[in-house]
N, C-alpha and C positions, 0 to 999 in steps of 0.2 A: 280634262279642265281641271284647274286648281281653284279651291276656295281658299281665301285668306282674311284675316281678321286683322285689321290695323288699330292699334291702340296708342291714343297721344295724351297722357294726364297732364292738364294744368293747374294752376294754384286752385281755381274755384271751379273747374270742370273738367270732363272728361270726353273727349272727342273718341267715337269710333265708327267702324267702315268695313262694311261685309263687300268682297271682292269675289268676283269671278273672272281668273286670270287677271288682264289690267282693267275691266270693266267695274265700275262701282256699283252694287247692288243696291244697298241704300247706305247713308251716314246718317249719326244723330250725336249732338252735343250734348250731354248730360251735364246740367248744371246743379253744382252743390252750395246749398245755402250755407251762411255762416254759421247758423244753428245746427246744421247737420256736421259741419266740420270741428266745431266747439270741442267735441268730447275728447279729440285726438290730441295728445300732446306732441307728437312728431309726424310728419308726413307718411314714415313707411307705418305707422300705427296706421292709417286710413285703407291700408291694404284691402284686408276683409269686405270693408264697408264699399269699395269701388268695385271690387270682384263682384261682389254681389248686383250691384246697378247695372254694371256690364252684362250678365247672365239675364236679369230682367228683360234688359234691353232686347238681346239676342233672343230670348224667349216671345216678346212682344211681335218681333219680326217673322215667328214663324220658323226660326233657326235655332240648331242645336249645335254646340261647340264640336259633336260626334262628327260633323259634315265637314270639318276644316282639314286641311291639307297643312297648313303652318298659321303660326301668329305672329307679327311683327311688332313690338312695342317701340316707342320712341326712347332712343338711346340719352341718359342723362348725363351727370357729372361723373365721369370715371377718369382713371388715368388715361395720359395720352397715348391714343392709339392711330395707327392710318386711317383711312377712311375706308368703307366696305361694308357688309354683312356679317355680323357677328352671330354666332350660337350662344345662347345662354345656357353657360354651363355654371358648375356650383362655385368656380371662381368670379365670374362675372356676377355673379346672385349675390356674393358675398359684399363685391365693391358698390355696388349700387344701393345696399342696404345701411352702408357707411353714411352717404351723405355728406360728404367732406369734399372741398373747403366749404361748401356751404348746402343746406338742404334744396332739393329742387325736386317739386312734383315729377317731372319726366323720369327720374328715377324708377318710379313704378312701372313705368311702360313695360319694362324687360321683366320685373318682378311678378307683373300680373299674366304676360304672355307666357311665362314658364308655367305658372302655378294652373294655366287652363291646357296648353298642351302637353306637357310632361305625364299626368294620369293617362292621357289618350294614346301616347304613343308617337306623337307628331312632335315636328320640332318648334324651337320658338327662336327669335331673333329679334336683335336690334340691328339700327340701321344708320349709319354715319352721325352719331352722336356730336353733340356739341364740343367734345374733347378731341375730335378728330385734330390730330398734329401729324402736317407732312413738309413742316417749314424747313426750308433751307437752312442750314446752320448758322451761316451770315444773316441770315432774316432776324436770328433770336438776338445779336448783341446790340445792347444799349449802353446808355453811357455810364451804367455801374452794374458791375459782374454778378452783384447779388440781386438785381432785378433784370433779369432778361425776359424778353418778349413771351409773353404766354400765348399760347393756341386755342384760344375760346371763341368758336364763330357759329354762325346759322350753317353749318357744313351740311345739313340735310338738303333744304333748299338748295344751297349752292351746288352741291353735286347733282342733283335733279336738274337742275335747269342748264349746266352744262353737259346732260346727256341729252337732252332735248335741243341746245342750239347745234350741237356737233351733228345730230341726225337731220336737221333741218339743212344745215350746210354740206351733209354730204361727206362729213369726215369721221374718223374714229374719236370717239370722245376721249381717250386716252393718247391721242396724237397730237391732237388742236390745243391750242392757247388761247386761253380767255382772259379778261379781266372781268371779273362778276361785282355788280353792285347790288346788294340787298339793302333795299330802302324800307324800313321798318321803324318799331320804338328804337331799336339801334340798327346803326349802317354798318354791315360788313363789307369792306370792300377788299377783294381777293385777287392776287395773280395765280390764276390756275394752269399750271404748265404740264402739258402731258399726262393729266390723270392725276396731279398733286396739287394741294395749295400751298404753293411755296412760299408765299407771304402773303400776310394779312394786316388791315388796320388794330385788330381785338378792339371790338366796337366799345368796350366799356373803359376802355385805356388809352387808345391813339385815335388820330385821324380827326374827322368832322362830328361836329355834335349832331344831335338827331333831336326828335320830338321831346325823349326825357333823360337824355345823357349829352353829359358836358364834352366830352371827346379831349382831346389834348388841349392841358393847360398850361399857363407859365410855373413852372414846378417851383421856383422860388416863393411865389405869392400863395401856391398850396399850403406849403409849410407855414407860411406866417399866419394863415387861416387855421391850419390844425393846432398853432400853440398860442391862437389870440385868446384863449378862455370862453369864446363866444358858444362855440359848440361841442357836443359831444362829438365820440367817436363816430357813432351813429347816424348822427345828422350830417357829419361832412361825407359820409358815404352817401348817403340819402341826396345830397346836393350834388353829387357826381352822377349818380345812377339812380334814375326815378324823378327827381327833381331839378335836372339840369338840363341843359340844351334849352329848346324850344319855350317848353313850358315854365322854366324861369325866366325868360324874358316876356313872354305874352299871357301866362296864365292858362293856356292849353296846350296840349298835346297831339290835338285834332287838326290835321290839314284842312278840313273842311271848314273849321271855324276860325283858322288862320286867313283862308280866302273871303271869308264874311268880313274880317276885320279889316283886309286890304282894301274892300269892295267900300268900306262906310267912309273913306276919304279921313281928312284932317290929319291932326297928329297921329293918331292910332293907326291909321291906314297907312301912314307914310313908316312908323316904325314896325309895323307888320311886314311890311314889304321889304323893308331892309334887313330884317332878320330872315325872313324867307330866301331871298337872294345870298344871304350869307350862307345860310346852310347849302345851297347848291354849290355855290363859290368853293366851299370847303370840301365836299362832295368831289367836286372838278378836279381840286389839287393833289387827293388821292388816290382817285384814277389816274393821274400822272405820274405818281410815285410808284405805283403798283406796274404802270407800263413800262417804266423803268425795270423793274424787277424781271421783266419777260425781255429785255433789251430791246423793246419794240417791235418785237416780234409777234405781233397780236392777231388772230383770226377775227376777233369780234369782241366788242364790250355790249357785255350782257345786262339788262336793268330788271331785277325782280323785286318782289316784297312787295307788301300794302301800297307803299307809297308809290311805285311805280303804275299806278292807276291815274296819278295827278299828271296828265298829260304836261301842262304849263310846267312843272317843277321838272319833268325830264327832260323837256326841250331847252329849259336854259342850261342844263350840264350837257345838252349836247351841242348847243352853240358853243361851248368851252373845249369839249373834247372830241367832238366828231372827226376831228382832224385826224387823232391817233388812229381811229380804226371803225369798219361799221360798226353802228349802234344796232342792237336786236332787243325788242321788249317782250319780255316774259312775266307780266304784271300779277300780282299775288303770291301766294305760295300754299302750293297743293300737299301738305306734309303728308296726308292720309296716301295720296296716292304714291309718292316717295316710297314710304315705307311698304306699302305691298308691290311695288317695282322691285323693290330690294329683295324682299323675300321671294317674288317670282323667279329671278335672275338665277336664285341658287337654287330653286326646284326643277327650273327647267334645265339645270347642267352648265348655264351660261358662264357661271363663276363660282367660287367654291365658297362656303362659308367658312369665315375667319376664326381663328381661336384666340380669343383674350389674354389670355395667360402668356400666348406666344408671341403677341404683339406689343405688349406694354412696352412703351418706353422710359417712362418714368413716374413721377407723382404730382397729382394736383391738390396734395395737403396742404 
């Protein structure tokens, strides 16, 4: 039996989970107040603080780091790499500490994992970070050579969902073809072909709007907004990611609140219903686009992410796309399980841990 600690740092919390093989023994979400985080200028400065909170939590549960076989940390914003489980080495540590093109708390996952594992002589890993890049070269081409399509996606959940669906369908995960639809604050819709994410919408730049992201927009009109003098650069970026999409129309990013608005009737209910259906319509169109990337050879459409719990929303999409392929629902996202399973595959010898410097494709600077 292998004991694995999974670590998933967020902006105001740190999720940790202790596993015996695939089985979760315990999980906790440690919330960090703004007062606790205020003294730290940069996210990487929070390293010692977060490490101590993890140590305290592990001790509270009666465990010790010395019992572990491996630690798996959430992979953050690194340079483009293929999917897989990566050993945390000096090269990867250096990249995780850079925090470019923007700082992200998930970068701490690999740093903390290495700090726990290295002194005790067992391995540390990151698994399928958001920077996974397996795009076909043709899918990178946009209308401007200096603006190729980036590959930043919910790769950890996409890959885990593909593996689960393939198992349910009695297929090898790297032989099957799926359109994966991750429905969350951002929507990643991906053509997953024979083990690779060959095309994606890149949730913050292309494709459907989501609860708080604007998705694809009229390019000329964006330029007009940028040069209107009404907004700062940061304000425009927040309109696109954070204050765009559903929250821009309805003032909420919570789908439960949207349902209440629809049920209230009147003009508010009509508007909420229209925006709700429009989001489902745009997701459906992107599924169709990704189906083309697979030449229509699709084993199933997979729905995952938090919004996949909304059966009415998923039903709307299925009515528009069910003719393409069977639809399978894997609601929610169990990132802790996915992290542990990534480490476990390496420990069991089912796959080899990848080397970051040997697989880097380019730069996300």
